[in-house]
N, CA, C and O atoms as a GROMACS GRO file, in nm:
protein
  404
    1MET      N    1   0.086  -0.117   0.000
    1MET     CA    2   0.000   0.000   0.000
    1MET      C    3   0.091   0.123   0.000
    1MET      O    4   0.184   0.134   0.080
    2SER      N    5   0.063   0.211  -0.087
    2SER     CA    6   0.143   0.332  -0.102
    2SER      C    7   0.110   0.433   0.009
    2SER      O    8  -0.007   0.459   0.037
    3MET      N    9   0.212   0.486   0.070
    3MET     CA   10   0.192   0.580   0.181
    3MET      C   11   0.121   0.708   0.137
    3MET      O   12   0.055   0.773   0.218
    4GLU      N   13   0.133   0.744   0.012
    4GLU     CA   14   0.066   0.865  -0.036
    4GLU      C   15  -0.084   0.855  -0.016
    4GLU      O   16  -0.149   0.955   0.017
    5TYR      N   17  -0.139   0.737  -0.036
    5TYR     CA   18  -0.283   0.719  -0.020
    5TYR      C   19  -0.323   0.717   0.128
    5TYR      O   20  -0.432   0.761   0.163
    6VAL      N   21  -0.236   0.667   0.211
    6VAL     CA   22  -0.260   0.673   0.356
    6VAL      C   23  -0.258   0.819   0.401
    6VAL      O   24  -0.342   0.861   0.480
    7TYR      N   25  -0.162   0.897   0.351
    7TYR     CA   26  -0.156   1.039   0.384
    7TYR      C   27  -0.281   1.112   0.336
    7TYR      O   28  -0.334   1.199   0.406
    8ALA      N   29  -0.329   1.076   0.219
    8ALA     CA   30  -0.451   1.137   0.166
    8ALA      C   31  -0.569   1.106   0.258
    8ALA      O   32  -0.652   1.193   0.284
    9ALA      N   33  -0.576   0.982   0.305
    9ALA     CA   34  -0.684   0.944   0.397
    9ALA      C   35  -0.673   1.023   0.527
    9ALA      O   36  -0.775   1.066   0.582
   10MET      N   37  -0.552   1.041   0.577
   10MET     CA   38  -0.533   1.118   0.700
   10MET      C   39  -0.570   1.264   0.679
   10MET      O   40  -0.626   1.328   0.769
   11LEU      N   41  -0.541   1.317   0.563
   11LEU     CA   42  -0.577   1.454   0.532
   11LEU      C   43  -0.730   1.470   0.528
   11LEU      O   44  -0.785   1.564   0.584
   12LEU      N   45  -0.796   1.377   0.463
   12LEU     CA   46  -0.943   1.380   0.461
   12LEU      C   47  -0.998   1.372   0.603
   12LEU      O   48  -1.090   1.445   0.639
   13HIS      N   49  -0.943   1.284   0.682
   13HIS     CA   50  -0.988   1.268   0.821
   13HIS      C   51  -0.967   1.398   0.901
   13HIS      O   52  -1.054   1.438   0.979
   14SER      N   53  -0.852   1.461   0.882
   14SER     CA   54  -0.822   1.582   0.958
   14SER      C   55  -0.918   1.696   0.925
   14SER      O   56  -0.938   1.786   1.007
   15PHE      N   57  -0.976   1.694   0.805
   15PHE     CA   58  -1.074   1.795   0.766
   15PHE      C   59  -1.218   1.750   0.793
   15PHE      O   60  -1.313   1.819   0.756
   16GLY      N   61  -1.232   1.634   0.858
   16GLY     CA   62  -1.364   1.586   0.893
   16GLY      C   63  -1.443   1.528   0.777
   16GLY      O   64  -1.565   1.516   0.785
   17LYS      N   65  -1.375   1.493   0.670
   17LYS     CA   66  -1.441   1.435   0.552
   17LYS      C   67  -1.443   1.283   0.564
   17LYS      O   68  -1.355   1.224   0.627
   18ASP      N   69  -1.542   1.221   0.503
   18ASP     CA   70  -1.548   1.076   0.498
   18ASP      C   71  -1.439   1.022   0.407
   18ASP      O   72  -1.410   1.079   0.302
   19ILE      N   73  -1.380   0.912   0.449
   19ILE     CA   74  -1.276   0.849   0.368
   19ILE      C   75  -1.346   0.745   0.280
   19ILE      O   76  -1.370   0.632   0.321
   20THR      N   77  -1.377   0.787   0.158
   20THR     CA   78  -1.442   0.701   0.060
   20THR      C   79  -1.356   0.696  -0.065
   20THR      O   80  -1.263   0.775  -0.082
   21GLU      N   81  -1.389   0.603  -0.151
   21GLU     CA   82  -1.314   0.594  -0.276
   21GLU      C   83  -1.328   0.722  -0.357
   21GLU      O   84  -1.231   0.770  -0.417
   22ASP      N   85  -1.449   0.778  -0.360
   22ASP     CA   86  -1.472   0.900  -0.437
   22ASP      C   87  -1.393   1.018  -0.379
   22ASP      O   88  -1.334   1.096  -0.454
   23SER      N   89  -1.393   1.032  -0.246
   23SER     CA   90  -1.321   1.145  -0.187
   23SER      C   91  -1.171   1.129  -0.204
   23SER      O   92  -1.100   1.228  -0.223
   24MET      N   93  -1.123   1.005  -0.197
   24MET     CA   94  -0.980   0.981  -0.218
   24MET      C   95  -0.941   1.013  -0.363
   24MET      O   96  -0.839   1.077  -0.388
   25LYS      N   97  -1.024   0.967  -0.457
   25LYS     CA   98  -0.996   0.995  -0.599
   25LYS      C   99  -0.994   1.145  -0.625
   25LYS      O  100  -0.906   1.196  -0.694
   26ALA      N  101  -1.093   1.216  -0.568
   26ALA     CA  102  -1.100   1.360  -0.589
   26ALA      C  103  -0.978   1.430  -0.531
   26ALA      O  104  -0.923   1.520  -0.594
   27LEU      N  105  -0.935   1.389  -0.412
   27LEU     CA  106  -0.819   1.453  -0.348
   27LEU      C  107  -0.692   1.427  -0.429
   27LEU      O  108  -0.616   1.519  -0.457
   28VAL      N  109  -0.671   1.303  -0.466
   28VAL     CA  110  -0.550   1.269  -0.542
   28VAL      C  111  -0.551   1.337  -0.678
   28VAL      O  112  -0.448   1.387  -0.724
   29SER      N  113  -0.666   1.339  -0.742
   29SER     CA  114  -0.676   1.405  -0.874
   29SER      C  115  -0.651   1.554  -0.863
   29SER      O  116  -0.594   1.615  -0.953
   30SER      N  117  -0.695   1.615  -0.752
   30SER     CA  118  -0.676   1.760  -0.735
   30SER      C  119  -0.529   1.798  -0.726
   30SER      O  120  -0.493   1.914  -0.746
   31MET      N  121  -0.445   1.702  -0.697
   31MET     CA  122  -0.301   1.727  -0.690
   31MET      C  123  -0.233   1.699  -0.823
   31MET      O  124  -0.111   1.705  -0.833
   32GLY      N  125  -0.313   1.667  -0.924
   32GLY     CA  126  -0.256   1.644  -1.056
   32GLY      C  127  -0.197   1.505  -1.073
   32GLY      O  128  -0.111   1.484  -1.158
   33VAL      N  129  -0.242   1.412  -0.991
   33VAL     CA  130  -0.190   1.276  -0.997
   33VAL      C  131  -0.301   1.183  -1.044
   33VAL      O  132  -0.417   1.197  -1.003
   34GLN      N  133  -0.266   1.090  -1.130
   34GLN     CA  134  -0.363   0.989  -1.175
   34GLN      C  135  -0.387   0.892  -1.060
   34GLN      O  136  -0.294   0.824  -1.017
   35PRO      N  137  -0.511   0.884  -1.008
   35PRO     CA  138  -0.538   0.794  -0.895
   35PRO      C  139  -0.522   0.647  -0.931
   35PRO      O  140  -0.560   0.604  -1.040
   36ASP      N  141  -0.467   0.572  -0.840
   36ASP     CA  142  -0.451   0.427  -0.857
   36ASP      C  143  -0.570   0.362  -0.786
   36ASP      O  144  -0.576   0.358  -0.663
   37GLU      N  145  -0.665   0.310  -0.865
   37GLU     CA  146  -0.790   0.255  -0.812
   37GLU      C  147  -0.764   0.144  -0.709
   37GLU      O  148  -0.831   0.139  -0.606
   38ALA      N  149  -0.669   0.057  -0.737
   38ALA     CA  150  -0.640  -0.055  -0.647
   38ALA      C  151  -0.588  -0.005  -0.512
   38ALA      O  152  -0.627  -0.056  -0.407
   39GLN      N  153  -0.499   0.094  -0.517
   39GLN     CA  154  -0.445   0.150  -0.393
   39GLN      C  155  -0.555   0.217  -0.310
   39GLN      O  156  -0.560   0.201  -0.188
   40ILE      N  157  -0.640   0.291  -0.378
   40ILE     CA  158  -0.747   0.361  -0.309
   40ILE      C  159  -0.843   0.261  -0.244
   40ILE      O  160  -0.883   0.278  -0.129
   41LYS      N  161  -0.879   0.156  -0.317
   41LYS     CA  162  -0.968   0.054  -0.261
   41LYS      C  163  -0.904  -0.013  -0.140
   41LYS      O  164  -0.971  -0.039  -0.041
   42ALA      N  165  -0.774  -0.040  -0.148
   42ALA     CA  166  -0.703  -0.105  -0.037
   42ALA      C  167  -0.703  -0.017   0.088
   42ALA      O  168  -0.727  -0.066   0.198
   43VAL      N  169  -0.678   0.111   0.070
   43VAL     CA  170  -0.674   0.203   0.184
   43VAL      C  171  -0.813   0.217   0.245
   43VAL      O  172  -0.829   0.208   0.366
   44VAL      N  173  -0.912   0.240   0.161
   44VAL     CA  174  -1.049   0.261   0.209
   44VAL      C  175  -1.098   0.136   0.282
   44VAL      O  176  -1.159   0.147   0.388
   45SER      N  177  -1.074   0.020   0.226
   45SER     CA  178  -1.122  -0.103   0.291
   45SER      C  179  -1.046  -0.133   0.420
   45SER      O  180  -1.105  -0.185   0.515
   46SER      N  181  -0.918  -0.102   0.425
   46SER     CA  182  -0.841  -0.130   0.547
   46SER      C  183  -0.874  -0.032   0.659
   46SER      O  184  -0.851  -0.062   0.776
   47LEU      N  185  -0.927   0.086   0.625
   47LEU     CA  186  -0.963   0.184   0.728
   47LEU      C  187  -1.112   0.181   0.763
   47LEU      O  188  -1.159   0.262   0.843
   48LYS      N  189  -1.186   0.088   0.703
   48LYS     CA  190  -1.331   0.084   0.717
   48LYS      C  191  -1.376   0.082   0.863
   48LYS      O  192  -1.462   0.162   0.901
   49ASP      N  193  -1.322  -0.005   0.946
   49ASP     CA  194  -1.365  -0.020   1.085
   49ASP      C  195  -1.260   0.032   1.184
   49ASP      O  196  -1.256  -0.012   1.298
   50VAL      N  197  -1.177   0.123   1.140
   50VAL     CA  198  -1.070   0.174   1.224
   50VAL      C  199  -1.112   0.307   1.285
   50VAL      O  200  -1.164   0.395   1.216
   51ASP      N  201  -1.089   0.321   1.417
   51ASP     CA  202  -1.114   0.447   1.486
   51ASP      C  203  -0.984   0.528   1.481
   51ASP      O  204  -0.897   0.512   1.567
   52ILE      N  205  -0.973   0.613   1.382
   52ILE     CA  206  -0.849   0.687   1.358
   52ILE      C  207  -0.816   0.778   1.476
   52ILE      O  208  -0.699   0.789   1.514
   53ASP      N  209  -0.916   0.844   1.533
   53ASP     CA  210  -0.890   0.932   1.647
   53ASP      C  211  -0.830   0.855   1.764
   53ASP      O  212  -0.740   0.905   1.832
   54LYS      N  213  -0.879   0.735   1.790
   54LYS     CA  214  -0.828   0.652   1.899
   54LYS      C  215  -0.682   0.615   1.873
   54LYS      O  216  -0.598   0.621   1.963
   55ILE      N  217  -0.652   0.577   1.750
   55ILE     CA  218  -0.516   0.539   1.717
   55ILE      C  219  -0.421   0.658   1.731
   55ILE      O  220  -0.310   0.643   1.781
   56ILE      N  221  -0.464   0.774   1.687
   56ILE     CA  222  -0.381   0.894   1.699
   56ILE      C  223  -0.356   0.927   1.845
   56ILE      O  224  -0.243   0.960   1.882
   57SER      N  225  -0.459   0.920   1.929
   57SER     CA  226  -0.440   0.952   2.071
   57SER      C  227  -0.350   0.850   2.139
   57SER      O  228  -0.268   0.887   2.223
   58GLU      N  229  -0.363   0.722   2.104
   58GLU     CA  230  -0.274   0.621   2.160
   58GLU      C  231  -0.130   0.642   2.116
   58GLU      O  232  -0.037   0.621   2.194
   59ALA      N  233  -0.112   0.684   1.993
   59ALA     CA  234   0.023   0.710   1.943
   59ALA      C  235   0.085   0.830   2.014
   59ALA      O  236   0.205   0.831   2.042
   60GLN      N  237   0.003   0.931   2.042
   60GLN     CA  238   0.055   1.049   2.112
   60GLN      C  239   0.093   1.014   2.255
   60GLN      O  240   0.194   1.062   2.305
   61VAL      N  241   0.014   0.930   2.321
   61VAL     CA  242   0.045   0.888   2.457
   61VAL      C  243   0.174   0.807   2.457
   61VAL      O  244   0.261   0.828   2.542
   62ALA      N  245   0.186   0.716   2.363
   62ALA     CA  246   0.307   0.634   2.354
   62ALA      C  247   0.430   0.719   2.326
   62ALA      O  248   0.538   0.692   2.378
   63ALA      N  249   0.414   0.821   2.243
   63ALA     CA  250   0.528   0.906   2.209
   63ALA      C  251   0.570   0.994   2.326
   63ALA      O  252   0.687   1.029   2.338
   64SER      N  253   0.475   1.029   2.413
   64SER     CA  254   0.509   1.117   2.524
   64SER      C  255   0.552   1.040   2.648
   64SER      O  256   0.602   1.101   2.743
   65ALA      N  257   0.535   0.909   2.648
   65ALA     CA  258   0.576   0.827   2.763
   65ALA      C  259   0.728   0.820   2.769
   65ALA      O  260   0.795   0.818   2.666
   66PRO      N  261   0.781   0.816   2.892
   66PRO     CA  262   0.926   0.804   2.904
   66PRO      C  263   0.974   0.674   2.841
   66PRO      O  264   0.910   0.569   2.855
   67GLN      N  265   1.082   0.682   2.775
   67GLN     CA  266   1.135   0.565   2.708
   67GLN      C  267   1.215   0.481   2.807
   67GLN      O  268   1.312   0.529   2.866
   68ALA      N  269   1.173   0.358   2.824
   68ALA     CA  270   1.244   0.269   2.914
   68ALA      C  271   1.382   0.234   2.860
   68ALA      O  272   1.474   0.204   2.936
   69SER      N  273   1.396   0.239   2.731
   69SER     CA  274   1.523   0.201   2.672
   69SER      C  275   1.613   0.321   2.646
   69SER      O  276   1.717   0.307   2.581
   70ALA      N  277   1.577   0.437   2.695
   70ALA     CA  278   1.658   0.556   2.669
   70ALA      C  279   1.802   0.542   2.718
   70ALA      O  280   1.894   0.577   2.644
   71PRO      N  281   1.826   0.491   2.840
   71PRO     CA  282   1.966   0.477   2.881
   71PRO      C  283   2.044   0.382   2.790
   71PRO      O  284   2.164   0.400   2.770
   72ALA      N  285   1.977   0.283   2.737
   72ALA     CA  286   2.046   0.189   2.650
   72ALA      C  287   2.084   0.254   2.518
   72ALA      O  288   2.174   0.206   2.448
   73GLN      N  289   2.016   0.362   2.482
   73GLN     CA  290   2.045   0.427   2.356
   73GLN      C  291   2.162   0.524   2.366
   73GLN      O  292   2.214   0.571   2.265
   74GLN      N  293   2.203   0.554   2.488
   74GLN     CA  294   2.316   0.646   2.503
   74GLN      C  295   2.443   0.576   2.456
   74GLN      O  296   2.453   0.453   2.454
   75ALA      N  297   2.536   0.656   2.418
   75ALA     CA  298   2.662   0.601   2.372
   75ALA      C  299   2.731   0.528   2.486
   75ALA      O  300   2.740   0.582   2.596
   76PRO      N  301   2.777   0.408   2.463
   76PRO     CA  302   2.843   0.334   2.569
   76PRO      C  303   2.972   0.401   2.608
   76PRO      O  304   3.045   0.456   2.525
   77GLU      N  305   2.999   0.395   2.738
   77GLU     CA  306   3.124   0.454   2.785
   77GLU      C  307   3.238   0.360   2.747
   77GLU      O  308   3.230   0.238   2.764
   78HIS      N  309   3.341   0.419   2.697
   78HIS     CA  310   3.457   0.339   2.659
   78HIS      C  311   3.556   0.343   2.774
   78HIS      O  312   3.606   0.448   2.813
   79LYS      N  313   3.583   0.226   2.825
   79LYS     CA  314   3.683   0.219   2.930
   79LYS      C  315   3.819   0.222   2.864
   79LYS      O  316   3.846   0.152   2.767
   80LYS      N  317   3.902   0.303   2.921
   80LYS     CA  318   4.036   0.310   2.865
   80LYS      C  319   4.113   0.186   2.907
   80LYS      O  320   4.127   0.155   3.026
   81GLU      N  321   4.160   0.118   2.809
   81GLU     CA  322   4.240   0.002   2.838
   81GLU      C  323   4.383   0.049   2.857
   81GLU      O  324   4.441   0.120   2.774
   82GLU      N  325   4.437   0.006   2.968
   82GLU     CA  326   4.575   0.044   2.992
   82GLU      C  327   4.663  -0.039   2.901
   82GLU      O  328   4.659  -0.162   2.899
   83HIS      N  329   4.740   0.032   2.827
   83HIS     CA  330   4.830  -0.036   2.734
   83HIS      C  331   4.960  -0.061   2.805
   83HIS      O  332   5.036   0.031   2.836
   84LYS      N  333   4.984  -0.188   2.830
   84LYS     CA  334   5.110  -0.222   2.896
   84LYS      C  335   5.212  -0.253   2.788
   84LYS      O  336   5.189  -0.334   2.698
   85GLU      N  337   5.322  -0.188   2.802
   85GLU     CA  338   5.428  -0.215   2.706
   85GLU      C  339   5.493  -0.347   2.742
   85GLU      O  340   5.514  -0.379   2.859
   86GLU      N  341   5.523  -0.420   2.641
   86GLU     CA  342   5.594  -0.545   2.662
   86GLU      C  343   5.737  -0.511   2.704
   86GLU      O  344   5.801  -0.424   2.645
   87PRO      N  345   5.784  -0.579   2.804
   87PRO     CA  346   5.922  -0.548   2.845
   87PRO      C  347   6.020  -0.589   2.736
   87PRO      O  348   6.001  -0.687   2.664
   88LYS      N  349   6.122  -0.509   2.726
   88LYS     CA  350   6.227  -0.539   2.630
   88LYS      C  351   6.301  -0.664   2.677
   88LYS      O  352   6.305  -0.692   2.797
   89PRO      N  353   6.359  -0.737   2.585
   89PRO     CA  354   6.427  -0.862   2.626
   89PRO      C  355   6.532  -0.842   2.735
   89PRO      O  356   6.549  -0.927   2.822
   90GLU      N  357   6.605  -0.729   2.729
   90GLU     CA  358   6.708  -0.705   2.830
   90GLU      C  359   6.644  -0.686   2.967
   90GLU      O  360   6.695  -0.735   3.068
   91GLU      N  361   6.531  -0.612   2.970
   91GLU     CA  362   6.462  -0.588   3.096
   91GLU      C  363   6.404  -0.718   3.151
   91GLU      O  364   6.408  -0.742   3.271
   92ALA      N  365   6.351  -0.801   3.062
   92ALA     CA  366   6.296  -0.928   3.105
   92ALA      C  367   6.406  -1.017   3.163
   92ALA      O  368   6.385  -1.083   3.265
   93ALA      N  369   6.521  -1.018   3.099
   93ALA     CA  370   6.632  -1.099   3.148
   93ALA      C  371   6.680  -1.047   3.284
   93ALA      O  372   6.712  -1.127   3.371
   94ALA      N  373   6.683  -0.917   3.301
   94ALA     CA  374   6.725  -0.860   3.429
   94ALA      C  375   6.625  -0.896   3.538
   94ALA      O  376   6.664  -0.925   3.651
   95GLY      N  377   6.499  -0.894   3.504
   95GLY     CA  378   6.396  -0.933   3.601
   95GLY      C  379   6.408  -1.079   3.640
   95GLY      O  380   6.390  -1.113   3.757
   96LEU      N  381   6.439  -1.165   3.545
   96LEU     CA  382   6.454  -1.306   3.574
   96LEU      C  383   6.578  -1.333   3.660
   96LEU      O  384   6.576  -1.418   3.749
   97SER      N  385   6.685  -1.260   3.632
   97SER     CA  386   6.808  -1.283   3.708
   97SER      C  387   6.791  -1.239   3.853
   97SER      O  388   6.857  -1.293   3.941
   98SER      N  389   6.702  -1.142   3.878
   98SER     CA  390   6.681  -1.100   4.016
   98SER      C  391   6.605  -1.206   4.094
   98SER      O  392   6.614  -1.212   4.217
   99LEU      N  393   6.530  -1.291   4.023
   99LEU     CA  394   6.459  -1.400   4.089
   99LEU      C  395   6.555  -1.505   4.140
   99LEU      O  396   6.534  -1.566   4.245
  100PHE      N  397   6.661  -1.526   4.062
  100PHE     CA  398   6.755  -1.633   4.098
  100PHE      C  399   6.878  -1.580   4.169
  100PHE      O  400   6.971  -1.656   4.198
  101GLY      N  401   6.881  -1.455   4.196
  101GLY     CA  402   6.971  -1.384   4.274
  101GLY      C  403   7.110  -1.391   4.273
  101GLY      O  404   7.176  -1.320   4.349
   0.00000   0.00000   0.00000
């Protein structure tokens, strides 16, 4: 389903107009676009028993609710890894000789 037709349906709804095939065709045609009958039928039939106002209000509530995953979205802290230099062979040998004294 093309989003343009969903947007057209939302526009009709926002102006208090019925979302029908005729109103969708008229709106799309008014924008200079050839209406796609199949797309219009799909949108109109899928919105037939949908309470658009309820869905919009639920979406607004969900959008305004604190995000539980917000801390997880923050950039992870990078722990600095201490870079230990490998001892040079002479230093390693000196360290070993001190063990055997």
